[in-house]
C-alpha positions in Angstrom: -9.6 -8.8 -30.0 -5.9 -8.1 -29.7 -4.4 -6.0 -27.0 -3.6 -3.3 -29.6 -7.3 -3.1 -30.5 -8.5 -2.6 -27.0 -9.1 1.0 -25.8 -6.7 2.1 -23.0 -8.3 4.8 -20.9 -7.4 6.5 -17.6 -8.9 5.0 -14.5 -11.5 7.1 -12.8 -14.0 7.4 -10.0 -17.3 7.8 -11.7 -20.0 5.5 -10.3 -20.1 3.4 -13.5 -16.4 2.9 -13.4 -16.5 1.9 -9.7 -19.2 -0.6 -10.5 -17.1 -2.1 -13.3 -14.0 -2.3 -11.1 -16.0 -3.9 -8.4 -17.3 -6.7 -10.7 -13.9 -7.4 -12.1 -11.9 -7.3 -8.8 -14.5 -9.4 -6.9 -14.5 -12.0 -9.7 -10.7 -12.1 -10.0 -10.1 -12.5 -6.3 -13.3 -14.6 -5.4 -14.4 -12.1 -2.8 -17.1 -9.5 -2.1 -14.8 -7.0 -0.4 -14.3 -4.8 -3.4 -17.7 -3.1 -3.2 -18.4 0.2 -5.0 -18.5 1.9 -1.6 -15.1 0.4 -0.5 -13.6 1.5 -3.8 -15.0 5.0 -3.5 -13.3 5.3 -0.2 -9.9 4.1 -1.6 -10.1 5.5 -5.1 -12.0 8.8 -4.7 -12.0 10.1 -1.1 -8.2 10.0 -0.4 -7.2 13.6 0.6 -3.8 13.0 -1.1 -5.6 12.6 -4.4 -7.7 10.3 -6.6 -6.2 7.2 -8.0 -3.9 7.3 -11.0 -4.3 4.3 -13.2 -5.4 2.8 -16.5 -8.1 0.5 -17.9 -8.4 -1.7 -21.0 -11.9 -1.7 -22.5 -13.3 -3.9 -25.2 -16.3 -1.8 -26.1 -18.3 -1.5 -22.9 -16.5 -4.5 -21.3 -13.7 -4.0 -18.8 -10.9 -6.2 -19.9 -8.2 -5.2 -17.4 -7.7 -2.6 -14.6 -4.7 -1.2 -12.7 -4.5 1.7 -10.2 -2.0 3.4 -8.0 -3.1 5.4 -4.9 -1.5 8.8 -4.1 0.4 9.1 -0.9 2.6 11.6 1.0 6.0 10.7 2.2 9.3 12.2 3.5 12.5 11.2 1.7 15.6 12.3 3.5 13.4 14.6 5.5 11.8 16.3 2.4 8.1 16.1 1.5 7.5 14.1 -1.7 4.3 13.0 -3.4 4.2 9.4 -4.6 2.0 6.5 -5.6 1.2 3.2 -4.0 0.8 0.3 -6.4 -2.5 -1.1 -5.6 -5.2 -3.1 -7.4 -4.8 -5.0 -10.6 -7.0 -7.5 -12.4 -7.4 -8.9 -15.9 -10.6 -10.7 -17.1 -9.8 -14.4 -17.9 -10.8 -13.8 -21.6 -7.9 -11.3 -21.9 -5.1 -12.9 -20.0 -1.8 -13.6 -21.6 -1.7 -10.4 -23.7 0.6 -8.3 -21.6 -2.2 -6.0 -20.5 -0.9 -5.5 -16.9 2.5 -4.2 -18.2 0.8 -1.9 -20.7 -1.6 -0.5 -18.1 1.1 0.0 -15.5 3.4 1.9 -17.9 0.4 4.1 -18.9 -0.3 4.8 -15.2 3.3 5.6 -14.4 3.6 8.0 -17.3 0.4 9.8 -16.2 1.8 9.9 -12.6 5.1 11.4 -13.7 3.2 14.0 -15.8 1.1 14.9 -12.7 4.2 15.5 -10.5 4.4 12.2 -8.5 8.0 11.3 -7.8 7.8 7.5 -7.3 5.8 4.3 -7.2 6.2 2.1 -4.1 4.5 -1.2 -3.5 4.4 -4.4 -1.5 4.3 -7.5 -3.7 3.9 -11.2 -2.8 6.3 -13.9 -4.1 4.2 -14.5 -7.2 3.9 -10.9 -8.4 7.4 -9.6 -7.4 9.3 -11.1 -10.5 6.9 -9.3 -12.9 7.4 -5.9 -11.3 11.2 -6.4 -11.4 11.6 -7.9 -14.9 8.9 -6.1 -16.9 8.5 -2.8 -15.0 12.1 -2.0 -13.8 11.3 -1.9 -10.1 13.9 -2.3 -7.4 13.5 -5.1 -4.9 14.2 -3.1 -1.8 13.9 -6.1 0.6 11.5 -8.4 2.4 9.2 -7.0 5.1 9.6 -8.1 8.7 6.7 -10.1 10.0 6.4 -11.2 13.6 5.1 -10.6 17.1 6.4 -7.9 19.3 6.3 -8.6 23.1 6.4 -4.9 23.8 6.2 -1.6 21.9 8.7 1.2 22.2 7.8 4.6 23.7 10.2 6.6 21.4 12.1 6.3 18.2 15.8 6.9 17.8 16.9 10.2 16.4 17.8 8.7 13.0 16.2 10.2 9.9 14.9 7.5 7.6 15.6 7.7 4.0 11.9 7.0 3.4 8.9 7.2 5.7 5.2 7.8 5.2 3.9 11.2 6.2 0.5 11.2 7.8 -1.4 14.4 8.3 -4.4 14.4 10.6 -6.6 14.5 7.5 -5.0 11.6 5.6 -4.8 9.5 8.8 -8.5 10.0 9.5 -9.2 8.9 6.0 -7.0 5.8 6.3 -8.7 4.8 9.5 -12.1 5.3 8.0 -11.5 2.2 5.8 -14.9 0.5 5.7 -13.2 -2.9 5.8 -11.0 -2.2 8.8 -11.3 -2.0 12.6 -8.8 0.1 14.5 -7.9 1.3 17.9 -5.1 3.7 18.9 -3.3 4.9 22.0 -0.3 7.1 23.0 2.9 5.4 23.7 5.3 7.9 25.3 6.5 10.1 22.3 4.7 7.8 19.8 1.1 6.9 18.8 0.3 3.2 18.3 -2.5 2.1 16.0 -3.7 -1.4 15.9 -5.8 -3.2 13.3 -7.9 -6.2 13.7 -6.5 -9.3 11.9 -7.9 -12.7 11.0 -6.0 -14.2 14.0 -7.7 -14.3 17.5 -6.0 -12.1 20.1 -3.5 -10.7 17.6 -3.7 -7.1 16.1 -1.3 -5.6 13.6 0.5 -2.6 15.1 1.8 0.6 13.5 3.9 3.2 15.3 3.8 6.9 14.3 5.9 9.7 15.7 4.1 12.3 17.8 0.5 12.4 18.7 -1.6 12.8 15.5 -5.4 12.9 15.9 -6.7 9.4 15.1 -10.4 9.5 16.0 -10.1 6.1 17.6 -8.8 5.1 21.1 -8.0 2.2 23.4 -5.0 -0.1 23.6 -6.1 -3.7 23.0 -5.1 -6.5 25.5 -3.5 -8.6 22.8 -0.3 -9.5 21.0 1.1 -7.0 18.5 1.9 -8.2 15.0 4.5 -6.0 13.2 4.5 -6.1 9.4 6.9 -3.7 7.8 10.3 -2.1 8.3 11.5 0.4 11.0 15.0 1.6 11.3 14.2 3.9 14.3 13.7 1.0 16.7 15.5 -2.3 17.5 13.2 -5.2 16.9 15.4 -7.3 19.2 14.7 -4.9 22.1 11.0 -5.2 21.6 11.1 -9.0 22.0 10.4 -9.5 18.3 9.6 -13.1 17.3 9.7 -13.6 13.5 7.0 -15.7 11.9 8.8 -18.5 9.9 8.4 -18.1 6.1 6.7 -21.5 6.0 3.9 -20.3 8.2 3.2 -17.1 6.2 0.7 -17.0 3.4 3.4 -15.4 1.3 6.5 -13.4 2.1 6.0 -9.8 1.2 8.6 -7.7 -0.7 9.0 -3.9 -0.8 9.4 -2.7 -4.4 10.3 0.8 -5.7 10.5 2.7 -8.9 11.5 6.4 -9.2 9.4 8.5 -11.6 11.3 11.8 -11.4 14.2 13.7 -9.9 12.4 14.3 -6.6 13.0 10.6 -5.6 16.2 8.5 -5.4 16.8 5.8 -7.9 17.0 3.2 -5.1 16.0 2.8 -1.5 18.1 1.2 1.3 16.1 -1.5 3.2 17.8 -0.6 6.5 16.7 3.1 6.1 13.0 2.6 5.2 10.2 3.1 7.7 7.0 1.3 6.6 4.1 0.0 8.5 0.7 -1.5 7.7 -0.9 2.0 7.3 1.4 2.6 4.4 0.0 -0.1 2.3 -3.2 -2.2 2.4 -3.1 -5.4 4.4 -5.6 -4.1 7.0 
C-alpha cells in the first residue's frame, strides 16, 4: 500500500491505541520500556495536556507513529505553551515512504491549531539532519554533557530567552515517571533534582529556581552529570569536566521550530536554560 493510501489519524490515548504504540515502539527500539502503563503516564496523564501527534494506519495495522508532548515554558519571561518532539517509529514494512515527515507536519498543524507556540526537541546525530532539512527546524546548538564537581546555590539575575516552567503539579507528574528514580534537595536559592543513570555513582542533575514541591528528598553522595544548557551559571566555576564526544553514545542537539507568533523564529544557544527534566533521557 502506498503512503497516500494509508489512513492518517490523530494520535490518542485510548487503551487500544496505547497497546498498538507499545508494540511498535518496543519492536522498533528492541526494548520493553514502552509499556502501555509507561505510555499512559507520558501520553495521557501530563497536566500540561495529552500528546499531540499523528498515526498512519493500514487497516487495523499501525504503520507509523509520531507524537509531541505538551509543555509549559517561559520565553523572555512570558508564559508560552509548546510541544516537545518525542516518540517516533515506522514499521519495517512501511519504511522509505516519507511517513515520518507526513506525520510530523500533521502533528505540527494540529498543534498550531490548538494554540501551541513552538516545537522543541533534542535530537541525536542521526536524526538531526532530517529535522533540519525536511521539517525546517533550527539547530540551536549542542547540549553540554559533563560532570560538575559542585553545584551552585543561586542563579545569576539574567532572564533566559527560553526556560522550562515547572509548576508543582507538572513537576510531580514528571517525577512520577515509572521508569525513573529521583531524589531532590534544596541548594540555597535553588532546588536540585537528581536522576539515576546507567553509570555507577553518577546521577544526572537538574537545577530549578526556588523551592518547588518535589515529593522526593535526599542529596545523593555521588558525582553530578549535567546534560543541557544553562546561561544562569558558569560551568567553569562549577568545576565542569566535559565528556569527550568520542565517549558519548551520540552528541545531542537542541532543535526548534516556531508554530505561531507567541514564539520567536529562532533561539540563541547562550540564552537557553534546559535540563534533563525538560526532555526525556531519564
